[in-house]
LOVOKOL-291219 format. One line per field, with one value per atom (N, C-alpha, C): x, y, z; residue number from 1. Coordinates in pm, whole numbers. Example, Ala and Ser with C-alpha at 12.3 -4.5 7.8 and 13.67 -1.06 7.14 Angstrom:
<nodes>
px c(1319,1230,1320,1285,1367,1290);
py c(-569,-450,-330,-225,-106,3);
pz c(780,780,780,708,714,787);
pos c(1,1,1,2,2,2);
</nodes>
This chain:
<nodes>
px c(-3801,-3765,-3660,-3553,-3444,-3476,-3458,-3482,-3356,-3374,-3261,-3248,-3128,-3101,-3034,-3101,-3048,-3042,-2920,-2908,-2979,-3059,-3131,-3264,-3290,-3417,-3491,-3433,-3497,-3443,-3335,-3277,-3254,-3276,-3255,-3108,-3089,-2955,-2939,-2828,-2805,-2685,-2708,-2599,-2578,-2454,-2422,-2358,-2421,-2367,-2306,-2215,-2151,-2169,-2130,-2141,-2081,-2154,-2114,-2102,-2162,-2155,-2253,-2224,-2306,-2343,-2444,-2481,-2524,-2465,-2490,-2631,-2673,-2799,-2793,-2900,-2901,-3043,-3055,-3184,-3184,-3297,-3307,-3296,-3253,-3238,-3367,-3353,-3465,-3582,-3549,-3648,-3753,-3717,-3808,-3810,-3911,-3918,-3827,-3794,-3710,-3767,-3723,-3760,-3632,-3632,-3517,-3562,-3484,-3520,-3398,-3414,-3307,-3322,-3227,-3235,-3198,-3101,-3051,-2984,-2982,-2910,-3002,-2941,-3015,-3087,-3196,-3269,-3181,-3208,-3135,-3224,-3161,-3234,-3235,-3351,-3365,-3421,-3359,-3407,-3447,-3557,-3598,-3658,-3663,-3718,-3848,-3954,-4082,-4071,-4137,-4129,-4172,-4263,-4304,-4192,-4092,-3980,-3853,-3863,-3746,-3668,-3738,-3668,-3600,-3665,-3603,-3479,-3486,-3371,-3255,-3284,-3177,-3114,-3196,-3142,-3050,-3090,-3006,-2874,-2884,-2763,-2672,-2730,-2651,-2580,-2644,-2580,-2466,-2483,-2377,-2260,-2289,-2187,-2182,-2162,-2164,-2054,-1939,-1831,-1873,-1942,-1990,-2099,-2186,-2294,-2239,-2132,-2070,-2011,-1953,-1896,-2004,-2114,-2222,-2352,-2447,-2574,-2653,-2619,-2687,-2601,-2518,-2423,-2491,-2617,-2686,-2709,-2701,-2715,-2587,-2478,-2349,-2330,-2422,-2417,-2290,-2247,-2124,-2148,-2272,-2301,-2365,-2310,-2367,-2409,-2532,-2583,-2646,-2603,-2659,-2809,-2890,-3035,-3080,-3007,-3041,-3039,-2953,-2946,-3075,-3134,-3257,-3375,-3369,-3478,-3476);
py c(8808,8788,8678,8705,8610,8511,8383,8280,8261,8263,8243,8094,8042,7901,7888,7819,7797,7646,7589,7445,7400,7295,7242,7311,7421,7493,7496,7558,7561,7452,7389,7278,7163,7038,6925,6912,6858,6833,6683,6628,6485,6459,6378,6334,6186,6145,6005,5952,5853,5793,5658,5619,5488,5416,5293,5210,5283,5285,5346,5498,5559,5705,5769,5890,5965,6099,6160,6295,6365,6478,6548,6605,6628,6698,6832,6872,7001,7049,7177,7235,7251,7225,7239,7386,7409,7545,7624,7741,7830,7755,7652,7572,7508,7481,7415,7265,7199,7054,6990,6864,6794,6654,6594,6457,6375,6261,6172,6040,5991,5869,5779,5655,5557,5480,5498,5435,5287,5253,5116,5090,4964,4926,4894,4870,4836,4959,4938,5051,5136,5264,5358,5396,5449,5504,5655,5715,5860,5909,6008,6069,6212,6255,6393,6449,6580,6650,6715,6689,6751,6903,6977,7122,7178,7110,7155,7143,7060,7040,7110,7191,7256,7339,7421,7506,7422,7315,7227,7161,7115,7051,7149,7270,7370,7403,7415,7443,7330,7205,7090,7094,7115,7119,7235,7350,7466,7438,7362,7331,7230,7135,7036,7094,7188,7245,7397,7442,7586,7661,7595,7661,7687,7591,7612,7719,7717,7815,7957,7972,8105,8155,8063,8100,8136,8059,8082,8028,8114,8067,7975,7973,7887,7765,7719,7610,7481,7460,7338,7335,7447,7450,7404,7391,7358,7208,7127,6981,6917,6962,6910,6848,6847,6807,6670,6585,6453,6443,6399,6378,6239,6157,6021,6029,5957,5964,5930,5843,5811,5931,6026,6148,6227,6225,6300,6244,6115,6053,6103);
pz c(8900,9038,9048,9118,9133,9247,9220,9320,9404,9535,9624,9655,9641,9669,9804,9896,10030,10052,10054,10073,10201,10189,10303,10328,10261,10277,10144,10042,9910,9819,9859,9784,9882,9839,9930,9970,10087,10141,10154,10119,10130,10220,10323,10409,10383,10370,10349,10475,10535,10657,10629,10712,10701,10834,10836,10955,11075,11184,11311,11304,11206,11196,11294,11334,11428,11368,11426,11387,11514,11542,11668,11679,11804,11827,11757,11696,11627,11604,11578,11541,11390,11330,11185,11146,11023,10972,10995,11049,11084,11148,11226,11298,11208,11082,10990,11018,10969,10980,10876,10896,10798,10776,10669,10636,10630,10694,10689,10628,10535,10465,10458,10499,10492,10362,10271,10140,10144,10228,10228,10362,10400,10521,10637,10750,10871,10925,10996,11053,11145,11147,11232,11349,11453,11566,11552,11556,11547,11679,11736,11858,11826,11881,11859,11988,11995,12110,12066,12139,12110,12124,12038,12043,12178,12247,12380,12483,12456,12547,12501,12398,12340,12442,12520,12617,12724,12771,12870,12813,12688,12626,12612,12566,12551,12686,12791,12925,12971,12945,12981,12904,12772,12689,12732,12762,12805,12937,13026,13154,13137,13046,13022,12941,12855,12766,12781,12905,12932,12857,12834,12759,12614,12551,12415,12411,12513,12519,12533,12612,12628,12497,12419,12289,12188,12190,12094,12153,12189,12245,12150,12023,11925,11889,11983,11952,11907,11944,11901,11751,11684,11539,11468,11541,11481,11456,11505,11484,11539,11657,11717,11854,11901,12040,12046,12132,12154,12301,12324,12459,12461,12554,12563,12589,12512,12531,12673,12742,12880,12973,12944,13027,13012,12895,12871,12952,12977,13056,13198);
pos c(1,1,1,2,2,2,3,3,3,4,4,4,5,5,5,6,6,6,7,7,7,8,8,8,9,9,9,10,10,10,11,11,11,12,12,12,13,13,13,14,14,14,15,15,15,16,16,16,17,17,17,18,18,18,19,19,19,20,20,20,21,21,21,22,22,22,23,23,23,24,24,24,25,25,25,26,26,26,27,27,27,28,28,28,29,29,29,30,30,30,31,31,31,32,32,32,33,33,33,34,34,34,35,35,35,36,36,36,37,37,37,38,38,38,39,39,39,40,40,40,41,41,41,42,42,42,43,43,43,44,44,44,45,45,45,46,46,46,47,47,47,48,48,48,49,49,49,50,50,50,51,51,51,52,52,52,53,53,53,54,54,54,55,55,55,56,56,56,57,57,57,58,58,58,59,59,59,60,60,60,61,61,61,62,62,62,63,63,63,64,64,64,65,65,65,66,66,66,67,67,67,68,68,68,69,69,69,70,70,70,71,71,71,72,72,72,73,73,73,74,74,74,75,75,75,76,76,76,77,77,77,78,78,78,79,79,79,80,80,80,81,81,81,82,82,82,83,83,83,84,84,84,85,85,85,86,86,86,87,87,87,88,88,88,89,89,89);
</nodes>
């Protein structure tokens, strides 16, 4: 049986961040869970959306970025969207 290699799913994925780097809101591959580990440096702020609020979050993002939603209803998977956490409150 041939093993399928899918980066970030069957093989670990490594992102290297630098000072003042950002990462857009996104959904994990096939909605799987992920682990984030800070190897070195100052603590980071991580924001996440509870699965029970997923539909509300997507509706908010779709309303703010209707042009992206029209191009691709799964635009949140593209890791290109930034939403200020204060707006979510």
